[in-house]
C-alpha positions in Angstrom: 18.2 -38.1 -8.9 15.6 -36.9 -11.2 12.7 -38.4 -13.2 11.2 -35.9 -15.6 7.7 -36.9 -16.8 6.2 -35.0 -19.9 3.8 -35.5 -22.6 0.4 -35.1 -21.2 -2.4 -33.4 -22.3 -6.3 -33.0 -23.5 -7.2 -35.8 -26.0 -10.5 -36.9 -27.3 -11.7 -40.4 -26.8 -10.1 -42.7 -29.2 -7.2 -40.5 -29.5 -3.4 -41.3 -28.7 -0.5 -39.8 -26.5 3.0 -40.6 -25.9 4.5 -39.9 -22.5 8.1 -39.4 -22.0 10.2 -39.8 -18.6 13.6 -38.7 -18.6 15.9 -40.3 -16.0 19.2 -38.7 -14.6 21.2 -39.1 -11.8 21.3 -42.7 -11.1 22.4 -45.8 -13.7 19.2 -45.9 -15.6 19.9 -49.6 -17.1 20.2 -51.0 -13.8 16.6 -49.9 -12.8 13.4 -51.5 -13.6 10.7 -48.7 -14.5 7.1 -48.3 -14.1 4.3 -46.1 -15.1 1.5 -45.3 -12.4 -1.6 -43.1 -12.5 -3.9 -41.5 -10.1 -7.2 -40.2 -10.9 -9.1 -37.7 -8.7 -10.2 -39.3 -5.4 -8.5 -42.7 -6.2 -5.3 -44.3 -5.2 -2.2 -44.5 -7.2 -2.3 -47.5 -9.4 0.0 -49.6 -11.5 -0.2 -48.8 -15.3 2.9 -50.6 -16.9 6.3 -51.7 -16.3 9.3 -52.6 -18.0 12.3 -54.7 -16.6 15.9 -53.3 -16.7 16.8 -55.3 -19.9 13.9 -54.0 -21.6 12.7 -57.5 -22.6 10.0 -58.0 -19.9 7.0 -55.8 -20.0 3.9 -55.9 -18.0 0.7 -54.0 -18.1 -2.5 -53.6 -16.0 -5.7 -55.2 -17.2 -7.4 -52.1 -18.2 -4.6 -51.1 -20.5 -3.3 -54.1 -22.0 -3.7 -54.3 -25.7 -3.9 -50.2 -25.9 -0.8 -49.0 -24.1 3.0 -49.8 -24.9 6.0 -49.3 -22.7 9.3 -49.0 -23.9 12.9 -47.5 -22.9 15.8 -46.1 -24.6 19.1 -46.6 -22.9 20.9 -44.1 -25.0 18.5 -41.4 -24.0 17.9 -42.7 -20.5 14.2 -42.5 -21.3 11.0 -44.2 -20.8 8.2 -43.9 -22.9 4.3 -44.8 -22.7 2.5 -45.0 -25.9 -1.3 -44.7 -25.2 -3.7 -45.6 -28.0 -7.6 -45.8 -28.1 -7.8 -43.5 -25.1 -10.9 -43.5 -22.9 -12.3 -41.2 -20.4 -11.5 -43.4 -17.7 -7.9 -43.0 -18.5 -8.1 -39.5 -17.3 -5.3 -39.2 -14.2 -2.0 -37.7 -13.5 0.6 -40.2 -14.7 3.7 -40.7 -12.7 7.0 -42.6 -13.8 8.9 -44.5 -11.2 12.1 -46.4 -10.8 13.2 -49.1 -8.6 16.8 -50.9 -8.4 16.9 -54.4 -10.0 15.4 -56.5 -12.9 11.9 -57.0 -11.4 9.1 -54.9 -12.1 6.7 -54.6 -9.1 3.0 -53.4 -9.5 3.0 -51.9 -6.0 3.8 -48.1 -5.1 5.7 -49.0 -2.1 8.6 -50.9 -4.4 9.6 -48.0 -6.2 12.3 -45.6 -5.0 12.1 -42.7 -7.2 9.2 -40.9 -8.5 8.7 -37.9 -11.2 6.4 -35.2 -10.8 3.5 -36.4 -12.9 1.8 -35.1 -16.1 -1.9 -34.7 -16.4 -3.7 -36.8 -19.3 -7.4 -35.7 -19.8 -9.5 -37.8 -22.0 -12.6 -35.8 -22.9 -14.7 -34.6 -25.8 
């Protein structure tokens, strides 16, 4: 089982980035997926999630309206389009997977984790 996150980098406030998470070793379409982030000195927090059908999406309050989560079953890949980035979005972003249709916003509900990709929003 592997989740490979990529796409992080340095971006100016107001800019955009798209993160990708490629899944392998498990049946991608049977798993709900999520993005979490962890800023220095803080706990890992839920950012966005998408159900196994792709029809249900959920967002944390601070990113709602700015971030968009999606998934491509043919590529076994999940994406996070991040727009209007703010300095407070700076964190290591992790992708995660849990068996089943339901998206949960808690770290403990997810079985598989990617290695993380660093997003830095700064001028």
